[in-house]
C-alpha positions as CSV (number, residue, x, y, z in Angstrom):
1,X,105.0,33.4,-10.9
2,X,101.0,32.9,-11.4
3,X,98.7,30.6,-9.7
4,X,98.3,26.8,-11.6
5,X,94.9,25.1,-11.5
6,X,94.8,21.7,-12.7
7,X,91.4,20.4,-12.4
8,X,91.9,16.9,-14.0
9,X,95.9,15.7,-14.1
10,X,95.0,12.7,-16.5
11,X,94.7,15.6,-19.0
12,X,98.0,17.1,-18.7
13,X,101.2,15.0,-20.1
14,X,103.7,16.1,-18.1
15,X,102.4,16.0,-14.6
16,X,104.4,14.4,-12.1
17,X,102.1,12.1,-9.8
18,X,103.1,12.1,-6.0
19,X,103.2,8.4,-5.2
20,X,102.3,9.3,-1.5
21,X,99.0,10.6,-3.1
22,X,97.9,7.9,-5.9
23,X,94.4,9.2,-5.9
24,X,95.1,12.7,-6.6
25,X,92.8,13.6,-9.6
26,X,93.2,17.8,-9.4
27,X,96.0,20.2,-8.4
28,X,96.1,23.8,-7.6
29,X,99.8,25.4,-7.0
30,X,99.8,29.1,-5.4
31,X,102.9,30.6,-5.6
32,X,104.1,32.1,-2.2
33,X,105.1,35.9,-2.9
34,X,106.4,38.4,-0.8
35,X,107.7,41.8,-2.3
36,X,108.0,39.8,-5.6
37,X,110.3,37.4,-4.2
38,X,109.1,33.6,-4.6
39,X,109.4,32.2,-0.8
40,X,107.7,28.6,-1.6
41,X,104.6,27.2,-2.9
42,X,101.5,26.2,-1.8
43,X,100.5,22.6,-3.4
44,X,96.7,21.5,-2.7
45,X,95.9,18.4,-4.3
46,X,92.4,16.7,-4.0
47,X,91.2,13.1,-5.2
48,X,88.2,14.7,-7.5
49,X,88.4,16.1,-10.7
50,X,87.0,19.7,-11.0
51,X,87.9,20.6,-7.3
52,X,89.3,23.9,-7.9
53,X,86.9,27.0,-8.9
54,X,87.6,30.6,-9.1
55,X,86.5,30.8,-5.2
56,X,88.7,28.2,-4.1
57,X,91.6,29.8,-6.0
58,X,90.9,32.9,-4.3
59,X,90.8,31.5,-0.8
60,X,93.9,29.4,-1.7
61,X,95.5,33.0,-3.3
62,X,94.2,34.5,0.3
63,X,96.0,31.7,2.3
64,X,99.2,32.1,0.3
65,X,99.2,35.5,0.8
66,X,98.9,35.3,4.5
67,X,101.4,32.5,4.4
68,X,103.9,34.6,2.7
69,X,103.8,37.8,5.3
70,X,104.4,35.0,8.2
71,X,107.3,33.6,6.8
72,X,108.2,37.0,6.2
73,X,107.6,38.1,9.4
74,X,109.4,35.4,11.0
75,X,112.6,36.0,9.0
76,X,112.7,39.7,10.3
77,X,112.0,38.4,13.9
78,X,114.9,36.1,13.8
79,X,117.1,39.0,12.3
80,X,116.0,41.1,14.7
81,X,116.7,38.5,17.5
82,X,120.5,38.2,16.3
83,X,120.9,41.9,16.3
84,X,119.7,42.1,20.0
85,X,121.7,39.4,20.9
86,X,124.6,40.9,19.4
87,X,124.0,44.5,21.4
88,X,123.2,43.1,24.5
89,X,126.7,41.3,24.2
90,X,128.4,44.4,23.0
91,X,127.1,46.0,26.1
92,X,128.3,43.2,28.4
93,X,132.0,43.8,26.6
94,X,131.4,47.4,27.6
95,X,130.6,47.1,31.2
96,X,133.6,44.3,31.4
97,X,135.8,47.2,29.9
98,X,134.2,50.1,32.0
99,X,135.0,48.2,35.0
100,X,138.9,48.7,34.4
101,X,140.2,52.2,35.5
102,X,143.4,51.9,34.2
103,X,143.5,53.3,30.9
104,X,147.2,50.9,30.4
105,X,146.3,48.0,31.9
106,X,142.8,47.8,30.0
107,X,144.7,48.7,26.6
108,X,147.7,45.9,27.7
109,X,144.8,43.4,29.1
110,X,142.6,42.9,26.0
111,X,144.4,41.2,23.2
112,X,141.6,41.3,20.9
113,X,138.4,43.0,19.8
114,X,135.6,40.8,21.6
115,X,133.4,39.2,18.4
116,X,130.4,37.0,18.2
117,X,130.6,33.3,18.0
118,X,127.8,30.7,17.7
119,X,128.7,28.0,19.7
120,X,130.2,25.5,17.6
121,X,128.9,22.4,16.6
122,X,132.1,20.2,18.2
123,X,132.1,22.7,21.3
124,X,135.8,23.5,20.7
125,X,137.2,26.9,21.0
126,X,140.9,27.3,19.3
127,X,142.9,29.9,20.7
128,X,146.7,30.7,19.7
129,X,146.5,32.9,23.2
130,X,147.9,30.1,25.2
131,X,147.5,31.1,29.3
132,X,145.5,34.0,28.1
133,X,141.9,34.3,30.5
134,X,139.2,33.2,28.0
135,X,135.7,34.9,29.3
136,X,132.6,33.7,27.2
137,X,129.3,35.9,27.8
138,X,125.5,34.6,27.0
139,X,123.2,37.0,24.7
140,X,122.2,38.6,28.0
141,X,125.5,39.6,29.0
142,X,125.7,37.3,31.7
143,X,129.1,35.3,32.2
144,X,129.1,31.8,31.2
145,X,132.6,30.8,31.4
146,X,136.1,32.2,32.7
147,X,139.2,30.1,32.5
148,X,142.3,30.0,31.1
149,X,143.2,29.1,27.3
150,X,145.3,25.8,27.7
151,X,148.7,25.4,25.8
152,X,148.5,23.8,22.3
153,X,144.8,22.2,22.8
154,X,141.3,23.8,21.9
155,X,139.3,24.7,25.4
156,X,136.3,22.4,25.6
157,X,132.9,24.4,25.6
158,X,130.6,21.1,25.0
159,X,128.7,22.0,28.4
160,X,127.3,24.9,27.0
161,X,124.1,24.9,25.0
162,X,124.1,26.0,21.7
163,X,123.7,30.0,20.9
164,X,125.7,33.0,20.4
165,X,128.3,34.0,22.8
166,X,131.0,36.9,22.8
167,X,134.7,36.0,23.7
168,X,136.9,38.2,25.5
169,X,140.9,37.3,25.7
170,X,142.8,38.9,28.3
171,X,146.1,38.5,29.3
172,X,145.7,39.9,32.9
173,X,145.9,37.8,35.9
174,X,142.4,38.8,37.3
175,X,139.1,39.9,35.2
176,X,137.9,43.0,36.8
């Protein structure tokens, strides 16, 4: 997990030339590390021998460190966005349940505990709750679909964009 500098690729027997870059004479490979984990490699090739000295290596190491931090920040941002979508969807469900004033009706109405589902790639939702009312909420908590679950066939949701949805299945005749 240390940088590799080859200032003359012809001097290295096991060097694998890149057919897209046939004029390569020197190569520098700097690992992209974050917290000891290898995220990737910054590979730089040059058409001139002896292109990579100490200063060049320091500059590329600094660049690799910044790239590693950016990758980790992007991963953390994505994780945070996923958690936010889950919280927003759960809030939408809580609002839905809060609107039902009769506790027995609420218990009778909700067949399953709401869960988060990504829109399946084929856009079809399979359920064994034929005749039940299906309601989908987007990540902001807005209702994007409401309808009855068809008998023994999937519910076609291909008109919805890809994303995370909360699915609520009820058997009451009306959604309050």
